[in-house]
C-alpha positions as CSV (number, residue, x, y, z in Angstrom):
1,M,144.4,84.7,112.2
2,T,146.6,87.9,112.4
3,R,144.7,91.0,111.4
4,I,146.4,93.8,109.4
5,F,145.3,97.3,108.8
6,S,146.9,99.8,106.4
7,G,145.7,103.0,104.7
8,I,146.7,105.4,102.0
9,K,145.8,109.1,101.7
10,P,144.2,110.4,98.5
11,T,146.3,113.5,98.5
12,G,147.8,113.0,95.1
13,H,148.1,110.5,92.2
14,L,149.7,107.2,93.3
15,T,153.3,106.9,92.4
16,L,155.8,104.2,91.6
17,G,157.1,104.7,95.1
18,N,153.7,104.0,96.6
19,Y,153.5,100.8,94.6
20,L,157.0,99.4,95.2
21,G,157.1,100.7,98.7
22,A,153.7,99.6,100.0
23,V,151.0,98.4,97.6
24,R,153.0,95.5,96.2
25,Q,153.5,94.2,99.7
26,W,149.7,94.4,100.3
27,V,149.0,92.5,97.1
28,E,151.8,89.8,97.1
29,V,152.0,89.1,100.9
30,D,149.5,90.7,103.3
31,Q,146.2,89.8,101.7
32,H,147.3,86.2,101.5
33,K,148.7,85.8,105.0
34,A,146.2,87.7,107.2
35,D,142.8,89.1,107.7
36,A,143.8,92.3,105.9
37,L,141.9,95.6,105.8
38,F,143.1,98.4,103.4
39,S,141.5,101.8,103.5
40,V,141.5,104.9,101.4
41,V,141.9,107.3,104.4
42,D,140.1,110.3,102.9
43,L,139.6,112.1,106.2
44,H,143.3,112.5,106.5
45,A,143.3,114.5,103.2
46,L,141.4,117.3,104.9
47,T,144.1,118.3,107.3
48,V,145.5,120.9,104.8
49,D,144.0,123.2,102.2
50,H,142.3,121.0,99.6
51,D,139.8,121.1,96.7
52,P,136.7,119.0,97.6
53,A,136.1,117.7,94.1
54,R,139.8,116.7,93.8
55,V,139.6,114.7,97.1
56,R,136.6,112.8,95.8
57,R,138.2,112.2,92.4
58,L,141.5,111.0,93.9
59,S,139.7,108.8,96.5
60,R,138.0,106.9,93.7
61,Q,141.1,106.8,91.6
62,T,143.1,105.4,94.5
63,A,140.6,102.7,95.2
64,T,140.5,101.7,91.5
65,L,144.3,101.6,91.3
66,L,144.5,99.4,94.4
67,L,142.1,96.9,92.7
68,A,144.1,97.3,89.4
69,A,147.3,96.5,91.3
70,G,145.9,93.2,92.5
71,L,144.0,93.6,95.8
72,D,141.3,91.0,95.7
73,P,138.0,91.6,97.5
74,A,137.7,87.9,98.0
75,L,140.9,88.0,100.1
76,C,140.9,91.3,101.8
77,T,138.6,94.2,102.8
78,L,139.0,97.5,100.8
79,F,136.9,100.5,101.9
80,V,136.9,104.3,102.2
81,Q,137.6,105.6,105.7
82,S,134.7,108.2,105.8
83,H,132.2,105.4,104.9
84,V,132.8,103.9,108.4
85,D,131.7,106.2,111.2
86,E,133.5,104.3,113.9
87,H,136.8,106.0,112.9
88,T,135.6,109.4,114.0
89,R,133.6,108.0,116.9
90,L,136.8,106.4,118.4
91,S,139.1,109.3,117.4
92,Y,137.4,111.6,120.0
93,L,137.9,109.1,122.8
94,L,141.5,108.8,121.9
95,E,141.9,112.6,121.9
96,C,140.6,112.4,125.5
97,T,143.4,109.9,126.1
98,A,146.3,111.6,124.3
99,S,148.2,114.7,125.5
100,D,149.0,118.0,123.8
101,G,152.7,117.4,124.2
102,E,152.5,114.0,122.5
103,M,150.8,115.6,119.4
104,R,153.3,118.4,119.2
105,R,156.3,116.0,119.3
106,M,155.1,114.2,116.1
107,I,157.8,114.8,113.5
108,Q,155.4,115.0,110.6
109,Y,153.3,117.6,112.3
110,K,156.4,119.8,112.9
111,E,157.5,119.4,109.2
112,K,154.0,120.0,107.7
113,A,153.2,122.8,110.0
114,A,156.4,124.5,109.1
115,R,155.6,124.2,105.4
116,E,152.1,125.6,105.9
117,Q,153.4,128.6,107.9
118,A,156.2,129.2,105.4
119,A,153.6,129.4,102.6
120,G,151.7,132.0,104.6
121,G,148.8,129.7,105.6
122,S,147.4,128.8,108.9
123,V,147.8,125.4,110.5
124,R,144.6,123.5,111.0
125,L,143.9,121.8,114.3
126,S,143.3,118.6,112.4
127,L,146.9,118.5,111.3
128,L,147.9,118.4,115.0
129,T,145.4,115.7,115.9
130,Y,145.4,113.5,112.9
131,P,147.8,111.0,114.5
132,V,145.0,110.3,116.9
133,L,142.6,109.6,114.0
134,M,145.3,107.3,112.6
135,A,145.4,105.5,115.9
136,A,141.6,105.1,115.8
137,D,141.9,103.7,112.3
138,I,144.1,100.9,113.6
139,L,142.6,100.2,117.1
140,A,139.0,100.1,115.8
141,Y,139.8,96.8,114.0
142,A,141.9,95.2,116.7
143,A,144.7,95.1,114.2
144,D,147.8,93.0,115.3
145,E,150.1,94.4,112.6
146,V,150.5,97.7,110.7
147,P,152.7,97.6,107.7
148,V,154.4,101.0,107.5
149,G,157.5,102.7,106.3
150,D,160.0,104.4,108.5
151,D,158.2,107.7,108.3
152,Q,155.1,106.3,109.9
153,A,156.7,104.2,112.6
154,Q,156.3,107.1,115.2
155,H,152.6,107.1,114.6
156,V,152.3,103.4,115.3
157,E,154.3,103.9,118.5
158,L,151.7,106.6,119.5
159,T,148.9,104.2,118.7
160,R,150.5,101.6,121.0
161,D,151.0,104.1,123.8
162,L,147.3,105.2,123.6
163,A,146.1,101.6,123.6
164,V,148.1,100.7,126.6
165,R,147.1,103.9,128.5
166,F,143.4,103.4,127.7
167,N,143.5,99.8,128.8
168,Q,145.2,100.7,132.0
169,R,142.7,103.4,132.9
170,Y,139.5,101.9,131.8
171,G,140.0,98.2,131.4
172,H,141.3,96.0,128.6
173,T,139.6,97.2,125.4
174,F,142.2,97.4,122.6
175,T,144.7,95.1,121.0
176,V,148.1,96.7,121.1
177,P,149.4,96.6,117.5
178,K,153.0,96.5,116.3
179,A,154.6,98.2,113.3
180,V,155.9,95.8,110.6
181,L,158.3,96.9,108.0
182,P,157.3,95.5,104.6
183,S,159.4,92.5,103.5
184,V,159.2,93.2,99.8
185,A,159.1,97.0,99.8
186,A,161.6,99.2,98.0
187,R,162.6,102.6,99.1
188,V,162.0,104.8,96.0
189,M,163.5,108.3,95.9
190,D,162.6,111.3,93.7
191,L,164.4,111.0,90.4
192,Q,165.4,114.7,90.5
193,S,166.2,114.8,94.3
194,P,167.4,111.3,95.1
195,T,167.8,112.1,98.8
196,V,164.1,112.7,99.1
197,K,161.4,110.0,99.0
198,M,159.2,110.0,95.9
199,G,156.0,111.5,97.2
200,K,152.5,111.9,95.6
201,S,152.0,115.3,97.2
202,H,155.2,117.0,96.0
203,G,154.8,120.3,94.0
204,E,157.7,119.4,91.6
205,T,156.7,116.4,89.5
206,A,159.6,116.0,87.1
207,G,161.2,113.3,89.4
208,I,158.0,111.4,90.1
209,V,156.7,108.5,88.1
210,Y,153.0,108.2,88.5
211,L,151.2,104.9,88.1
212,L,149.1,106.4,85.4
213,D,151.9,108.1,83.5
214,E,151.9,107.5,79.8
215,P,154.8,105.2,78.8
216,D,156.7,108.0,77.0
217,A,156.3,110.3,80.0
218,A,157.5,107.7,82.5
219,R,160.5,106.8,80.2
220,R,161.4,110.5,79.8
221,K,161.5,111.1,83.6
222,I,163.7,108.1,84.1
223,M,166.1,109.0,81.3
224,R,166.4,112.5,82.8
225,A,167.0,111.2,86.3
226,V,169.8,112.9,88.3
227,T,172.8,110.7,88.7
228,D,176.1,111.6,90.3
229,S,179.5,112.9,89.5
230,G,181.8,110.4,87.9
231,S,180.7,107.6,85.7
232,E,181.1,104.4,87.7
233,V,177.9,102.5,88.4
234,V,178.0,101.5,92.1
235,H,175.4,100.9,94.8
236,D,176.3,103.4,97.5
237,R,173.3,105.3,99.0
238,E,175.4,107.8,100.9
239,N,177.9,108.8,98.2
240,R,176.0,107.9,95.0
241,P,172.3,108.5,95.8
242,G,171.2,109.1,92.2
243,V,172.6,105.9,90.6
244,T,171.7,103.9,93.8
245,N,168.1,105.0,93.4
246,L,168.0,103.7,89.8
247,L,169.6,100.5,90.8
248,E,167.1,99.9,93.6
249,I,164.2,100.7,91.3
250,L,165.6,98.3,88.7
251,A,166.1,95.6,91.4
252,A,162.6,96.1,92.7
253,C,161.1,95.7,89.3
254,T,163.1,92.7,88.2
255,G,163.8,90.8,91.4
256,G,167.5,91.4,91.3
257,R,170.0,92.7,93.9
258,P,171.2,96.3,93.4
259,A,174.9,95.6,94.1
260,E,174.9,92.6,91.7
261,L,173.1,94.6,89.0
262,A,175.6,97.4,89.3
263,A,178.4,95.1,88.2
264,G,176.7,94.7,84.8
265,Y,176.8,98.3,83.8
266,S,179.6,100.6,82.7
267,S,177.5,103.7,81.9
268,Y,174.6,105.5,83.4
269,G,172.8,105.6,80.1
270,A,172.4,101.9,79.8
271,L,171.2,101.7,83.4
272,K,168.6,104.3,82.8
273,R,167.3,102.5,79.6
274,D,167.0,99.2,81.4
275,T,165.4,100.8,84.4
276,A,162.8,102.5,82.2
277,D,162.1,99.3,80.4
278,A,161.6,97.5,83.7
279,V,159.3,100.2,85.1
280,L,157.1,100.2,82.0
281,E,156.8,96.5,82.2
282,V,155.5,96.8,85.7
283,L,153.1,99.6,84.9
284,R,151.6,98.1,81.7
285,P,149.3,95.4,83.2
286,L,148.3,97.7,86.1
287,Q,147.3,100.5,83.6
288,E,145.4,98.0,81.4
289,R,143.5,96.7,84.5
290,H,142.8,100.3,85.6
291,T,141.3,101.1,82.2
292,A,139.0,98.1,82.4
293,L,137.9,99.0,85.9
294,C,137.1,102.6,84.9
295,G,134.7,101.1,82.3
296,D,132.9,99.2,85.1
297,P,132.3,101.8,87.8
298,G,129.5,99.7,89.3
299,Y,132.0,97.0,90.2
300,V,134.2,99.5,92.1
301,D,131.1,100.9,93.9
302,A,130.1,97.4,95.0
303,V,133.6,96.6,96.3
304,L,133.7,99.8,98.4
305,R,130.1,99.3,99.6
306,E,130.7,95.7,100.7
307,G,134.1,96.6,102.1
308,A,132.6,99.4,104.3
309,E,129.9,97.0,105.5
310,R,132.4,94.4,106.6
311,A,134.7,97.1,108.1
312,R,131.8,98.5,110.1
313,S,130.8,95.1,111.4
314,L,134.4,94.6,112.6
315,A,134.9,98.0,114.2
316,R,131.6,98.6,115.9
317,P,131.9,96.1,118.7
318,T,135.3,97.4,119.7
319,V,134.3,101.1,119.5
320,D,131.1,100.4,121.5
321,A,133.1,98.6,124.1
322,A,135.4,101.7,124.3
323,Y,132.4,104.0,124.8
324,R,131.2,101.8,127.7
325,A,134.6,101.5,129.2
326,I,135.3,105.3,129.3
327,G,132.0,106.0,131.0
328,L,129.5,106.9,128.3
329,L,125.8,105.9,128.7
330,P,124.8,103.3,126.1
331,A,122.3,104.4,123.5
332,Y,118.9,102.7,123.5
């Protein structure tokens, strides 16, 4: 059976973009078609300045929301990255396989380092090397496929390069994975800046619908969404990014097609109202399930404990084999 690995960072509250862009694919497709592992990759949240208590809180909230969204422990493995030591064990071996130049060419490193420096902060070494940890996340489980958006495709390519290089130098050890663009994902943009992806770590939150937003707050954000000059409702990402974003959100929530939906509207106001209604209908059952899970913390703990145990059992043979292949003396 095909094995899939994907992770999500607890660097902010999960958004509508996270759900429509990734989590829904995990729930509706991936956990049914493959041996799927999903991880709250908390170690990746440490690459920038952070509040330890907030990282712990968001890690738990993220896991709970993934369960509320429909991940089923009977169908998939859900765990927290730091609960499985094999991730960091393998990461160092891959640092010994990667080059400094490869790390510095990573687009996300350049962008994030520039933001840190502009804010007067220092750039942590882990920000440079975290793509190697991401590669370890994937290679430890012999994953065949990695569902990712366009912004993470470069990291999967690095993972492939490191796997091939390690295999050539030290003998076949790793499965070489491939990036897979989600089939049911929607590209959700910020409601106030519709040329920028809706992100959970953004400082400005007026254009971000969070999965746990109160209904009135979510509706207000959508009704205040930036549209475009003129009044015609058309699906045109380049020239009408604001209205196109609303159409694509509505389509993702209702199963329609953006261009066809556009033909049914003569005003932005009506489009905003229907989009808000559709979003609230998507969020309602997820929020109800989240509330129920928060009332049963022992269940969430058990899911994460059992998930980590299974993840550990899958990763350890591969990581042990990598240690032997690279020349390390086995522990007795």
